[in-house]
C-alpha positions in Angstrom: -1.0 -2.6 0.5 -0.4 -1.0 3.9 -3.2 -1.4 6.4 -5.0 1.8 7.9 -2.8 -0.2 9.9 0.4 -23.6 -1.4 0.4 -25.7 -4.0 1.8 -24.3 -7.2 -0.9 -24.1 -9.8 -0.1 -25.5 -13.2 -0.4 -23.3 -16.4 -3.2 -25.5 -17.7 -5.1 -24.7 -14.5 -4.5 -21.0 -15.2 -6.4 -21.2 -18.5 -9.3 -23.0 -16.8 -9.4 -20.4 -14.0 -9.4 -17.5 -16.5 -12.2 -19.1 -18.5 -14.3 -19.2 -15.4 -13.9 -15.5 -14.6 -16.9 -13.2 -14.8 -17.5 -11.4 -18.0 -16.9 -7.6 -18.1 -20.0 -5.6 -17.5 -21.1 -2.3 -19.0 -18.6 0.4 -19.8 -18.5 3.6 -17.8 -18.4 7.1 -19.4 -15.4 7.6 -21.7 -12.6 10.1 -21.2 -12.2 12.4 -24.1 -9.5 11.2 -26.5 -7.8 14.6 -26.4 -7.0 14.0 -22.7 -4.3 11.5 -23.5 -1.7 11.0 -26.3 -2.3 8.8 -29.3 -1.3 5.2 -28.7 2.2 4.5 -30.1 3.8 1.4 -31.5 5.7 0.5 -28.3 2.5 0.7 -26.2 0.6 -1.4 -28.7 3.3 -4.1 -28.8 3.7 -4.3 -25.1 0.0 -4.7 -24.5 0.0 -7.5 -27.1 3.0 -9.3 -25.7 2.3 -9.0 -21.9 0.0 -11.7 -20.6 -1.3 -13.1 -17.4 0.1 -16.4 -18.4 3.6 -14.9 -18.6 3.3 -13.0 -15.4 1.8 -16.0 -13.5 5.2 -17.7 -13.5 6.5 -14.9 -11.2 3.5 -15.4 -8.9 4.3 -19.1 -8.7 7.9 -18.3 -7.9 6.9 -15.9 -5.1 4.6 -18.6 -3.7 7.4 -21.1 -3.9 9.8 -18.8 -2.1 7.2 -18.1 0.7 6.6 -21.9 1.1 10.3 -22.4 1.6 10.7 -19.6 4.1 8.1 -19.9 6.8 5.1 -19.0 4.7 5.8 -15.3 4.1 8.0 -12.8 2.2 8.0 -10.0 4.9 10.6 -7.3 4.9 13.8 -8.3 6.7 13.1 -12.0 6.3 14.8 -14.7 4.1 11.6 -14.9 2.1 11.8 -11.2 1.1 15.6 -11.5 0.5 15.0 -14.4 -1.9 12.2 -12.5 -3.7 14.5 -9.5 -4.2 17.3 -11.8 -5.5 14.9 -13.4 -8.0 13.7 -10.0 -9.3 17.3 -8.6 -9.4 18.8 -11.6 -11.2 16.0 -11.9 -13.7 16.3 -8.2 -14.7 20.1 -8.3 -14.8 19.9 -11.2 -17.3 17.5 -9.0 -19.4 20.1 -6.3 -19.7 18.9 -3.8 -17.2 21.1 -1.7 -14.9 20.1 -3.2 -11.6 21.0 -2.3 -8.1 20.0 -3.0 -4.5 19.3 -0.2 -2.1 19.7 -1.3 1.5 18.1 0.4 4.5 17.3 -0.4 8.2 14.0 -1.5 9.5 12.9 -2.8 12.9 11.0 -5.8 14.2 8.7 -5.3 17.2 8.4 -8.1 19.7 5.6 -7.5 22.3 6.1 -9.1 25.7 3.4 -7.4 27.7 0.2 -5.6 26.5 -2.3 -5.0 29.3 -4.9 -2.4 30.4 -6.4 -2.7 33.8 -9.3 -0.6 35.0 -8.7 0.2 38.6 -11.3 0.5 41.4 -13.4 -1.6 43.7 -14.0 -4.1 40.9 -10.8 -3.9 38.8 -10.9 -5.6 35.4 -8.5 -6.2 32.6 -9.3 -5.2 29.0 -8.3 -6.9 25.8 -5.4 -4.7 24.6 -3.1 -4.5 21.6 0.2 -2.7 21.9 0.9 -0.5 18.9 3.7 -1.6 16.8 6.8 0.4 17.7 5.2 1.9 20.8 7.3 3.2 23.6 7.2 0.8 26.5 5.8 1.8 29.9 8.1 1.8 33.0 8.3 -1.5 34.9 5.0 -2.0 36.6 3.2 0.2 34.1 1.7 3.6 34.0 -1.1 4.4 36.5 -3.1 7.5 35.8 -6.6 8.9 35.3 -8.2 8.9 31.9 -8.8 12.1 30.0 -11.2 12.0 27.1 -10.3 13.5 23.7 -13.2 15.1 21.9 -15.1 12.8 19.6 -16.0 14.6 16.3 -15.5 14.0 12.6 -11.7 13.7 13.2 -11.5 12.4 16.8 -8.3 13.2 18.6 -6.5 14.5 15.5 -6.2 18.2 16.3 -4.9 20.2 19.3 -8.4 21.6 20.1 -9.6 18.0 20.6 -7.6 18.1 23.9 -8.9 20.6 26.5 -6.1 22.8 27.7 -4.6 21.5 31.0 -6.9 18.5 31.2 -4.4 15.9 29.9 -1.3 16.7 31.8 0.0 13.6 33.5 -3.0 11.6 32.3 -3.7 8.8 29.8 -5.6 10.0 26.8 -8.6 8.0 25.6 -9.1 8.6 21.9 -11.5 7.1 19.3 -10.1 5.7 16.1 -10.8 7.5 12.8 -9.7 9.9 10.1 -6.1 10.7 10.9 -3.1 8.4 11.5 -2.2 6.9 14.8 1.0 8.9 14.8 -1.1 12.2 14.5 -3.3 11.1 17.4 -0.4 10.2 19.5 1.5 13.4 18.8 -1.6 15.5 19.6 -2.1 13.7 22.9 1.5 14.0 23.9 1.5 17.7 23.0 -1.4 18.2 25.4 0.6 16.6 28.2 -0.7 13.0 28.1 1.8 10.4 29.3 0.1 7.6 27.4 -2.7 7.0 24.8 -5.4 4.4 24.4 -7.3 4.3 21.1 -10.6 2.5 21.0 -12.0 1.0 17.8 -14.8 2.6 15.7 -16.3 -0.8 14.7 -16.1 -4.5 15.3 -15.3 -6.5 18.4 -11.5 -6.5 18.3 -8.9 -4.1 19.8 -7.4 -1.5 17.5 -4.1 -2.8 16.1 -2.2 0.4 15.4 1.3 0.8 14.0 4.0 3.4 13.7 6.6 3.4 11.0 9.6 3.0 13.4 10.5 3.2 17.1 11.4 6.8 16.6 7.7 7.6 16.1 6.6 6.0 19.3 6.9 9.0 21.7 4.5 7.9 24.5 3.1 4.4 25.3 0.2 3.7 22.9 -2.2 0.8 22.7 -5.7 -0.1 21.3 -8.8 -1.5 22.9 -12.3 -2.5 21.5 -15.2 -0.3 20.6 -17.3 -1.7 23.5 -14.6 -1.2 26.1 -13.8 2.3 24.8 -17.4 3.4 24.9 -17.8 2.0 28.5 -14.7 3.8 29.7 -15.9 7.0 28.0 -19.3 6.8 29.7 -17.8 6.2 33.1 -15.1 8.9 32.8 -17.8 11.4 31.8 -19.4 10.9 35.2 -16.3 10.9 37.3 -12.6 10.0 37.4 -11.6 6.6 36.0 -8.0 5.4 36.6 -6.3 2.7 34.6 -2.9 1.0 34.6 -1.3 0.6 31.2 1.5 -2.0 30.9 3.4 -2.3 27.6 6.7 -4.0 27.1 8.0 -4.2 23.5 11.4 -5.0 22.2 12.6 -3.4 18.9 15.2 -5.3 16.8 17.0 -3.6 13.9 17.2 -5.4 10.6 18.3 -4.6 7.1 16.2 -5.0 4.0 16.5 -3.7 0.4 14.7 -2.2 -2.5 15.4 -3.4 -6.1 15.9 -0.7 -8.7 16.3 -1.4 -12.4 16.4 1.0 -15.3 16.8 1.0 -19.0 20.3 1.6 -20.3 19.0 4.2 -22.8 16.6 7.1 -22.7 16.9 10.6 -21.4 18.0 10.6 -17.8 16.3 14.0 -17.2 12.9 12.5 -18.2 12.6 9.4 -16.0 9.4 7.3 -16.1 9.3 5.5 -12.7 7.1 2.5 -12.0 6.9 0.8 -8.7 5.3 -2.0 -6.6 6.1 -3.2 -3.2 7.6 -6.7 -3.0 7.2 -7.4 0.7 4.3 -9.3 2.2 3.0 -9.2 5.8 4.3 -11.8 8.2 1.0 -13.6 8.2 1.1 -14.9 4.7 2.8 -15.1 1.3 1.3 -12.0 -0.2 0.5 -13.3 -3.6 -2.2 -10.6 -4.3 -0.7 -8.1 -1.9 1.6 -7.5 -3.6 3.0 -10.3 -5.6 0.5 -9.3 -8.2 1.9 -5.8 -8.8 5.5 -7.1 -8.5 4.9 -9.9 -11.0 3.1 -7.4 -13.3 6.0 -5.0 -13.3 8.6 -7.8 -13.8 6.8 -9.2 -16.8 6.3 -5.7 -18.4 10.0 -5.0 -17.8 11.0 -8.2 -19.5 8.8 -7.6 -22.5 10.2 -4.0 -22.7 13.7 -5.5 -22.8 12.6 -7.8 -25.6 11.4 -4.8 -27.5 15.0 -3.5 -27.5 15.0 -1.1 -24.6 18.5 -2.2 -23.5 20.0 -2.7 -26.9 22.1 -0.4 -28.9 20.9 0.8 -32.3 18.8 3.5 -33.8 15.1 3.3 -33.0 15.6 0.6 -30.4 16.1 2.4 -27.1 13.3 4.3 -25.4 13.2 8.1 -25.7 12.9 8.4 -21.9 14.6 6.4 -19.3 12.3 3.9 -17.6 13.0 3.0 -14.0 11.3 0.0 -12.3 11.3 -0.3 -8.5 10.3 -3.1 -6.1 10.0 -1.5 -2.7 10.5 -3.2 0.6 8.8 -2.5 3.9 5.7 -1.0 2.4 3.7 -3.0 4.9 5.7 -1.3 7.7 4.7 2.2 6.6 6.0 2.9 3.0 9.5 2.7 4.3 11.2 1.6 1.1 9.7 4.2 -1.1 10.2 6.9 1.6 13.9 5.9 1.9 14.3 6.0 -1.9 12.8 9.5 -2.3 14.6 10.9 0.7 18.0 9.9 -0.9 17.3 11.8 -4.1 18.8 15.2 -4.7 16.4 18.0 -5.7 17.8 17.7 -9.3 17.1 13.9 -9.3 13.5 14.5 -8.1 12.9 17.0 -10.9 14.2 14.4 -13.4 11.4 12.0 -12.5 8.6 12.9 -14.9 6.0 10.8 -13.2 5.5 7.8 -10.9 3.1 4.9 -11.6 2.1 2.6 -8.7 0.6 -0.9 -8.8 -0.4 -2.5 -5.6 -2.9 -5.3 -5.4 -4.1 -5.8 -9.0 -5.7 -9.2 -8.9 -8.0 -9.2 -6.0 -10.4 -12.2 -6.0 -13.6 -10.1 -5.7 -12.3 -7.2 -7.7 -13.3 -3.7 -8.6 -11.2 -1.7 -11.0 -9.9 1.4 -9.3 -7.9 4.2 -10.9 -6.2 6.8 -8.7 -8.2 10.0 -8.8 -5.5 12.4 -10.0 -7.8 15.3 -10.6 -10.0 14.9 -7.5 -13.1 14.7 -9.7 -14.6 12.3 -7.1 -14.3 15.0 -4.4 -13.6 12.5 -1.6 -10.7 12.3 0.8 -7.5 14.0 -0.2 -7.3 16.5 -3.0 -5.8 16.2 -6.5 -2.3 14.9 -7.1 0.5 17.1 -8.3 0.2 18.7 -11.7 0.2 15.9 -14.3 -1.7 13.4 -12.1 -5.0 14.3 -13.8 -3.4 13.4 -17.2 -2.1 10.1 -15.9 -5.6 9.2 -14.7 -7.0 10.3 -18.1 -4.5 8.1 -19.9 -5.5 5.0 -17.9 -9.2 5.7 -18.0 -9.0 6.2 -21.8 -7.2 2.9 -22.2 -9.8 1.1 -20.1 -12.6 2.7 -22.0 -11.1 1.6 -25.3 -11.0 -1.9 -23.9 -14.6 -1.7 -22.7 -13.5 -2.2 -19.1 -15.5 -0.5 -16.4 -13.6 1.5 -13.8 -14.0 4.1 -11.0 -11.9 6.5 -9.1 -9.9 5.9 -5.9 -8.6 8.5 -3.5 -4.9 9.1 -2.9 -5.4 8.1 0.7 -1.7 7.5 1.5 -1.9 3.7 1.8 0.6 2.9 -0.9 4.0 3.9 -2.3 2.8 6.8 -4.4 2.7 8.8 -1.1 6.4 9.9 -0.9 6.3 10.9 -4.6 3.2 13.0 -4.3 4.6 14.6 -1.2 7.6 15.8 -3.3 5.4 17.2 -6.1 5.9 14.3 -8.5 2.7 13.4 -10.5 1.4 10.0 -9.8 -1.2 7.5 -10.9 -2.0 3.8 -11.1 -4.5 1.1 -10.4 -5.6 -1.4 -7.8 -8.5 -3.8 -7.4 -9.4 -3.5 -3.7 -8.2 -4.6 -0.3 -10.4 -5.1 2.8 -13.1 -2.7 1.7 -16.6 -4.1 1.0 -18.0 -4.4 -2.5 -21.2 -2.6 -2.9 -24.3 -4.0 -4.8 -23.6 -1.4 -7.5 -20.0 -2.6 -7.9 -21.1 -6.2 -8.0 -23.5 -5.3 -10.9 -20.7 -3.4 -12.6 -17.8 -5.9 -12.2 -19.5 -9.1 -11.1 -18.4 -10.8 -7.9 -20.1 -10.8 -4.5 -21.7 -7.7 -2.9 -21.3 -7.3 0.8 -18.0 -9.2 0.8 -14.4 -7.8 0.8 -12.6 -7.2 -2.4 -9.9 -9.4 -1.0 -11.2 -11.7 1.8 -7.7 -12.9 2.5 -6.2 -9.5 2.8 -3.1 -9.6 5.1 -3.8 -13.3 5.8 -2.4 -16.7 5.3 -4.9 -17.3 2.6 -3.3 -14.8 0.2 -1.9 -17.6 -2.0 -2.0 -18.5 -5.7 -5.7 -19.4 -5.0 -6.4 -15.8 -4.1 -5.9 -14.4 -7.6 -8.5 -13.2 -10.1 -6.8 -13.8 -13.4 -9.1 -11.6 -15.5 -8.5 -8.6 -13.3 -4.8 -9.4 -13.3 -4.7 -9.5 -17.1 -6.6 -6.2 -17.4 -4.1 -4.4 -15.1 -1.1 -6.0 -16.8 -2.4 -4.3 -20.0 -2.8 -1.0 -18.1 0.9 -1.2 -17.0 2.1 -2.2 -20.4 0.2 0.6 -22.1 1.3 3.3 -19.6 4.9 2.2 -19.7 5.0 1.9 -23.5 3.3 5.3 -23.9 5.4 7.3 -21.4 8.7 5.7 -22.4 8.3 7.4 -25.7 5.9 10.3 -25.2 5.5 12.7 -22.2 3.6 15.3 -24.2 0.4 14.9 -22.3 2.3 15.9 -19.1 3.5 19.1 -20.8 7.1 17.7 -21.0 
């Protein structure tokens, strides 16, 4: 999952780990049965056949690939290329129509990242250059600071920048609410020649990121909360000048999505299911997002075993099912954005829905279902028409299995984003990233309150040891049920 920017375990050990998992707590309120279609034969059979044991072999393969390729499977690296080849070749043998979709990405290599507060007692601040920032001229940018307004959405809107006050200056902006791109654009539009974002919590500098070098329009970097507040207090009393020095090289690479679809089924009623296959450079990405990738692969293989790619009456699915393994999600949803951008308007309309599975086996899990109808009234609004029905289908299935669950906002951190932006209904599940489990959630799901859902999020510890097999199994069943249902029946979406 995109940030707001080992030893192979044996199958006997898998069973032991599953047995030690925490028992499921009390069921949440049920979704009315009328909100989703009646479970069909294909859905029932897929749920029965898809298991964590079967999908675990793919996780072990991803770990093996990472171990052989510098410890990661990041986009544009040999580890990702090997992961993509494994998925591609496995599905081709199962009879799918499989293709690669290549696109360009960039690596950022930072050579200099420095902020110096000038004056009688100059001092250097801990600084983190934003990924894909524009570099400063040789010797850096020297200018006075101008303070963006701090409110509920600091530095996000044009009126956070007083007219005429930012021309030729470096904007100092607090982190929060909107993206780093939006903050940078607003500062640049106000006339700022650079932007420094200070953190809203913790003791480390903000580590921001843009999707590509094209988004870096002015030099941008992050500093700590303490340094940002000290600069703000000083600048409120009088002029404070700083020198910002950023030198970053951007190297173009090629990476690829893997797309596989059933040979049969109506091509104007496509059920699209996706997970990102890339990890961050810091680790092998077995939960994030080997878990979703392995889950999709296992469901696709069982769907093929059910006859999805075979000729014969009653064997093929009524609707075409398209599975996708995206690359460069960790760089800003680049793979899914590239895919959707290449579609014609007709091809977009042919996609009946998009299901997204990103991090489905977090070691301290909650069970999140994307809030398609905005019933939680938090963050973004409802998804496109049909998203509420997808949420109802998943909630209804979890209720039937006596699995507790709760809503999660469409916050733009995973690959449903480009589909929603183009009016395609979306849904899916995940089990939590760096967020902190509440006491109420610990009572509901088990696990540790006050600790992250995934303490190894975006780290070297995201290995086979970082998987909760009970959560993994639950979400595999969700994928199997949703794919099996929609492959045969889109009536709940009005199609």
